[in-house]
C-alpha positions, 0 to 999 in steps of 0.5 A: 674596273669599268665605270659608266657615268650617264648625263643629259637627262632632264624634263622635255615636252612631248615632241622634243629632243634630248641627247644622253651621254655615257662616259666609260672608263676601264673598258678592255678588249673584251667589251663587245656591246654598249647598251641603253636600257630604261626603267619606268616606275613599276615596270621591268628594265627594258632594252632601248638600243645597243651598239658594237664597240668596234664594228658600229652595228646598232640595234633598237627596240621597235618602240624607239626605232626611227626616233632614237639613234645610238652612236659611239666615240671610241676616242673619247670612250663615250656612247650617245643616245640621241632621242627625238620625237619624244613621247610621254611613254619614253619617261623613265630612268635611262641606264648605260651598260656594257656587255663583255664577250661574244654569243650573249643576248644583246637585248637582255639586261641580265646579260650585261656586266656593268651599269651606270647609275642612271639618268632621269628622262621625263617627257610631259604631254 
C-alpha cells in the first residue's frame, strides 16, 4: 500500500519561499509520475507540477512556471516542491500524488491513484 506524507507548509509573506516535501512508502515499479496539486477554498483541485519517477522529466502549470521547481530523491523516496516568489494566489492546500502506469493524463487529478493528506500553504500580501 502506497502512503504519502507531505510536510513543509506554512505561512509566508508574498515574495517569500517554501519547500514542500512528500515522503513516499510502498512505491512499486508501476510508479510513473509523482505530482503536486493544490486546492484553494471553493475551487477545484488543480495541477501544479509533476515529475517522472525514473527519468526525471518535469512538467509545470503555467501559473507556477519559473517560480516552482519539482525534484525527486529516489534513494529517500521523496519528492520536493521548491516554491519561490510566492504570491497570495498560491494560497491553497497542497497535495502530493502518485500516478501508476503509462498513457494517462499527468495533468488530471482524476488520473492519480494515491494521495497524501495535504499541507496548508498561506501567502500573505
